[in-house]
C-alpha positions in Angstrom: -60.9 -7.6 0.5 -62.0 -5.1 3.1 -59.3 -2.4 2.7 -60.4 -0.5 5.8 -60.1 -3.6 7.9 -56.7 -4.5 6.4 -55.4 -0.9 6.9 -56.5 -1.1 10.6 -54.6 -4.4 11.0 -51.5 -3.0 9.4 -51.7 0.1 11.6 -52.1 -2.1 14.8 -49.2 -4.3 13.8 -47.0 -1.3 13.1 -48.0 0.4 16.4 -47.3 -2.8 18.4 -43.8 -2.8 16.8 -43.2 0.8 17.7 -43.9 2.4 14.3 -46.4 5.1 13.4 -48.5 4.8 10.3 -47.5 8.2 9.0 -49.5 9.8 6.1 -46.6 8.7 3.7 -46.7 5.1 5.0 -50.5 5.1 4.8 -50.4 6.2 1.2 -47.9 3.4 0.4 -50.1 0.8 2.1 -53.1 2.2 0.2 -51.4 1.6 -3.1 -50.5 -1.9 -2.0 -54.1 -2.6 -1.0 -55.5 -1.1 -4.2 -53.2 -3.4 -6.2 -53.2 -6.4 -3.9 -53.5 -8.8 -6.8 -50.4 -7.5 -8.5 -46.7 -7.6 -7.6 -45.5 -4.0 -7.6 -41.9 -2.9 -7.4 -40.9 0.1 -5.3 -40.6 2.1 -8.5 -44.1 1.1 -9.6 -45.5 2.1 -6.2 -43.7 5.4 -6.4 -45.2 6.1 -9.8 -48.7 5.4 -8.4 -48.0 7.8 -5.6 -46.9 10.5 -8.0 -50.1 9.9 -10.0 -52.0 10.5 -6.8 -50.1 13.8 -6.2 -47.9 12.6 -3.4 -44.5 14.3 -3.4 -42.3 12.3 -1.1 -39.2 10.5 -2.2 -38.5 7.0 -3.5 -36.3 6.4 -0.4 -39.4 6.8 1.7 -41.0 4.1 -0.3 -38.0 1.7 0.1 -37.8 2.4 3.9 -41.5 1.7 4.3 -41.4 -1.5 2.2 -38.4 -2.7 4.3 -40.4 -2.0 7.6 -43.5 -3.8 6.2 -41.4 -6.7 5.1 -39.6 -7.0 8.4 -43.0 -7.0 10.1 -44.1 -9.9 7.8 -46.9 -7.7 6.4 -45.3 -8.0 2.9 -43.5 -10.7 1.1 -40.5 -9.5 -1.0 -40.3 -11.5 -4.2 -37.4 -11.5 -6.6 -38.1 -12.8 -10.1 -35.7 -13.5 -13.0 -35.6 -9.9 -14.1 -33.8 -9.0 -10.8 -36.4 -6.5 -9.7 -37.8 -7.0 -6.2 -41.6 -6.9 -6.1 -43.9 -7.0 -3.1 -46.9 -9.1 -2.3 -49.2 -7.9 0.5 -49.9 -10.6 3.1 -53.6 -10.7 3.9 -56.0 -13.0 5.7 -58.0 -13.4 2.5 -58.0 -17.2 1.9 -58.3 -16.7 -1.8 -55.2 -14.6 -2.0 -52.8 -17.5 -2.1 -51.4 -18.0 -5.6 -48.5 -19.6 -7.4 -46.1 -17.9 -9.7 -45.2 -19.5 -13.0 -41.9 -18.2 -14.5 -41.0 -18.9 -18.1 -37.5 -20.3 -18.2 -36.9 -18.8 -21.6 -38.1 -15.2 -21.4 -38.4 -14.8 -17.6 -42.0 -13.6 -17.8 -44.0 -14.3 -14.6 -47.6 -15.2 -14.6 
């Protein structure tokens, strides 16, 4: 995946919808791009931001995820554990994947 190209597309989409890609939002999008094969929760994204020395609040992460979801740039997925996770929508044709959920333990693969 070309992260610079994806970042530009996200920035354009946000701009067209009347939102700015602030440094905080850009950092959140970068975490999502860097972990595009994973399904990160807001808390996991926040932990990654703390590791990268960003110091804004978890509420900023939630607000940004809501905006990106409303703009159809993210898919919000709720698994059996009750935690919402986020899947970045990309134009990568190989990104599509299924989720297998164990009906006994709730683990998702």
